[in-house]
Every structure is written in structure tokens, then in C-alpha cells.
N, C-alpha and C positions, 0 to 999 in steps of 0.2 A: 142735735146737729146744727151747726151754724148755717145761716142763710146768707148767700152772697148775692149782691145786686151789682148791676153794671155801674151804678153811681159809686158804690163802695169800692169796686175794683179800680175805677179810674182815679178815685181819691187816693187809694193806697199806692197806685203806680206813680202818681205825681209826687207823693211824699217820698217814695223811694228814689225817684230821679233827683229830687232836690237834695237829698242826703248825699247821694253819690257826687253831685256837682259841688257840694259845699266843702268848707275847710275841714269839717269833721268826717269826711268820707272814709268809709271802711275799706282801705286798700291793704289787705293782709300781706300782699307781696312786698310792701314797703316796711313791714315790721320784721325784726330779726328772727323770730321763730315762726313766721307765717301764721300767727295766732292773734286774736284781738288783744289790744293792750288793756289791762285791767287796773283798777285802783282799789286798794284796801281803804274802806270808808272811815277807819280810825283817823286817817289823814285829815279828813274834813269834819271831824266830830263836832267841833264847836259850831260850824256853819249848819250842819244837819239839825242840831238841837234848836236852832233859831228858825230855820226855814228848810224843812226836809225836801219838799218838792223843788223849790228853787235851787237848792244846792245840787240835787241830782241833775237838774236841767243844765247847770253850768258845767258839771263834770262831763256830761254827754256832749255839750257843745264844743268842748276842747278836743274831743275825739275818742275818749274812752268808750269802750263797748261792753266791758264786764266790770263788776264790782264784787268785793267780798265784804260781808257785813261784820261789824263789831258792835253788836247791840241793835235793838229794833225800835227804840224810841217810843215805846208804848203803842205801837201800831199793830194792827192785825195783819195776818198774811195776805188776805185779799187787798188791803189798803196798800201794802208794800208793793205787791205785784202790779197794781194799777199805776202807782207812781213810776215804777221801773219801765213798764211798757209804754207809758206816755212819752218817754224820752228815748226809747230804743236801747235800754240797758238790760243786761242779763246778770243774774246773781247765782253763780255756780257754787259758791262756798260761803261759809260763815264761821266766825270764831266764838268759842265758848270757854271761859275759865273752868278749871276742874271742879271747884266748889259748885258751880252752876250745873254741871253735868251730873253731879252726885245727888241732885235733888230733882225729882220729876222728869227723869230722862225720857220716858215714853211720850210725855206731852211735848217735849222739845223735839223729839224725832218726828212726831206728827206735824208740828209747826214747820219743820224743815221740809217735810214731804209736800206740804201745801205750797211752799215757796219753790219747789222743784229743785232743791239743792242737790248737788252731786257729792259734796264734801261737807262734813262737820269736823272742824279743826279745834283741838284743845289749844288754847292760847297761853294758858298759865298752868303750871303743875299744881298739884295739891299736896297735902300732908296727911298721913294717917293720924288718928287721934293720939296725942301725947299729953295726957292730963297733967303729968308731973313736970313737964318741960317748961322752962322759963320762956316768956314771950320773945326775949332777945335771941333765943336760939332757934326760932321758927322762921327765920328769914330763908328765902329760897336758896340762896347760895351757901347756906349752912346745912343743907340737907345731907343726910347720910346715904350710903349705898342702899341700905334697907328702905329708906324713904323713896328712892328712885325706883327700886324694884317694885314697891307697892304701886307707884304710878304706872309702871309698865303693865302690871297685872290689871289695873283698872282700865288702861287703854285697850287691852285685849278683850276684856269683858264688854266695854262700851262698843268696841268695834264689831263684836259679834251681834249686838243688838241693832246697830245701824245697818249692818249688812242685810239683816232680815227685811229692812225697809228699802233696800236698794241704794243705800247711801254709804259712801266710803268714809271711814273715820281716819283722822290723822293728828299729828302733833307738830306744833310750830316752835322752832328753837329760839333761844335767846343766847347771850354770851355765856351764861353760867353752866350750860350743859357741856361746855368744853373744858371745864376744870378737871383736874385729876384728883380722884379720891382713892387712896391706897394704891396709887400708881396707875389707875385705870381712868380713861376718859369716859365721862358719863354718857355722852352722846353715842359712843361706840357700844356701850352696854345696852342702851335703849334699842338700838338697831338689832342687837342680838336677842334681847328679851322679848321684843314685840313680834307677833305673828305677821309676816310680810303681807298676807292676804287681808288681815283684819285692820292693820295699822300702817298707814303711809306717813310720810314726813314732808312737811312744807318747809323748805329751806329758806330762812331769812338770810339772804346773801350778805347784807350789810353787817348784821350781828355776828354771823359766822366768821367773816373776815376780821371784824373788830376783835374777836376772841383769839385771833391768830391761827385759824384753821382755813382750809382750802376747799371751797365748794366743788371745784372741778375734780379734786381727788375723791371726794365722797360720791359725786354723781357717776364717776367712772367705776368706782369700786362696787357701788350698789345700784346698778341700773334697775329701773322699775320701782324703786322705793320713794321717788321724789316727783310726784305728779304736779306739784304746785311750787311756785317760787314767790318770795317777796323780793322785789327789786328796790333796794335801799342804798343810797349813796353815802360814802364816808369821806369826810374832809381829808385832804392831803396832810401828811405829817401827824396823823393820829397816833396815839400810844395804845398798843394792844392791851386788852384786859378781859378777863372772864367774869368780872363783876360789873354790876350796873349802877353803882353808887354815884357816878358822875354823869353829867348830861351827855347823851350820845352826840358825837361830832357829825351832825347832819350836813350833807352836801347834795345839791340837785344833781341829777344824773348827767354825766359828762363833764362835771366840774370838780370831781373828787379823785379818789385814789384808785378806784376799781377798774380793771380791764374787762369791760362788759363783753367785748367780742370773744374773748377767751372763754368766758362762762357760757355764752349762748352757743358757741360752737359745739359744746358737748351736750347741751340740754336736750336736743331731739333724741339722741341715742339713750339718754337717761330716762326718757319717757315723760318729759314735762308736757303737761296739757294746758295749764293756765299759769299766768304770771301777773302779779299785782304790784304796782308802784306803791310804796309806803314811805312817808316821811314822819319822823318823830317830832320835829319842831321846825320853825321857819325864821332863823336868825337873819337871813339876807334879803327876804322879800315876802310879800303876803302869800297866803296859802294858795290862792287860785293862780297867781303868777308862777309860783313854784311848780305846781303840778302841770302847768302848761309847758314849762321848760322840760320837765321830766317826760311828758308825752312826746313832745317834738323830738327830743333826743332819741327815744326808742323808735319813733315812727320813721326816722331817717337812717337808723343804724342797720347795717348789713352784717350778719354774723360771718 
């Protein structure tokens, strides 16, 4: 049991008051969903590799209150929790590529439990063994329907295991899930093949729109399937594509093509619980300046 002292209480109260008075104050009513603004840490991956604690401190100072992991930088769960708590951040979610989930799943679930994760999200699909298949045919966008069905089966199995630990499993989209194979949209098949209780979906808004699909239509048609969003801007005048061979046309939020008010207007009824800013690259300004623009846009946006 923790022991609380008057000195500790006063120190905590002073820190809380300072945060509320500062620029990074947590004013949920000023955010479009009434939820803390989150950041997918892949966005600041290069900075984290150089200075993990210092980067988290900068992210928190901008105003972000939640983060989603994309790798743990050889740190233990207690070390990560200590770093997060030191700057007032929470980590509800983390990304894992399918090959990583296929090996040592129980250990990864235990690590996630130590971190207090609510979601374990598959960030990249896998491929069933194809010993005779040429390497050039193993690209993700060359996958067959059988390959995608195999992934859906794995998602259901993994989701059953994470559920035992009280963690929700999910899948994060890219543009290539919106290609048609034999006249069928892969993403629609995944939604059908995956058990709604075992597998949720994290919509990457930017990539879905880039692929020519409408997140509002999906959130309206499948309420409860999308508890998390990636908030990613797309430059004006982009050319839609379901393949990722070219560089993603990144834009800071509010400076691109996407009507965010329209998307956030349907998000509450869709059951969205967390949303994370993510940028693929930074052609117009340094990373910290860009995520500050992103945060300020969301902080001031009213759905």
C-alpha cells in the first residue's frame, strides 16, 4: 500500500496546478472528441532512438497526453512506465507487426500487461509459409485472398489470447487493404472474417482516404468496430492509390485535404476511444514543429 504524506500531497497538488496553468494544460473540452490528444510514437522514432526521455518530455510539453508505441527501444516495461509517468503521459496502445506476434506471443502479452496496455494492434500483416514462391511475389500488395484469410484467422487466434489477459487486439490499415481482389475489397472481407469481439480495427484516416475510401462511411456502417484512430493529414491534390510504392503525401493537420470536422462528428457514435496523430515524413518543417502544428489544430478544433 502506498504511504501518502502531507509534503507529497502538496507537491503533487502544486504540480497539477502548474500543468493546468501551463500551455500544455489538459482541457478536454477544447478537443474535438473530448478525449486526450495522442501521438503515435513512430512519428518521433528518430528522436526517441537518440534521447528517449527527452523526446517524451518534448511531446508532453506540446500538450499530448497519450502515446501509442511502435517499438520499445530495448527498454523494460518498468523503465518505460517510469519515463511516461515522469512527464504525465499514458500509453493505452502499441503496434506489433505480424511476424513479431507469431513468435513469443505470451511474453509480449505479459509485457503489454506490465505496461497497462488496453490495445495490442497488428501494424503489418504477415504471410503464410510459401516455400516455392518467388521473393518478388511476397510483397504485401501482391497478397491473395487466401493470404488475407490466413491473416484474419491469425487475428482471431491472437485476439482470443489477448482477451484472456484483458487486452483488446486490433488491426491497423494501410492503403493496400482497399484494393479489390476478385472484385472484393480486402478491408471489407477482414471486417467480415474477424470476430467483432476479438478483433477491433484502428482506422488510419490518412491512408484510408489516400486509398480512395471514406472513413465516415465505415464508421457509420460498423459502429463499435473502430475504437482507435490514426489522425494523419494528406496534401491537397494527392492522387489516390491502394499501393504504397511512392512517398505518402504528408501534410500537417489543417493544411491538407481532409475534412476533419466531418470525421470527428461521427466518431463518438462509432465508439472511438483514443486517437493518435501520426506523420510519415516532414518535408515542410522539423518533426517537433510539425507535431506542435498538429496538436494545436486538434486542440482548437470543434466537431
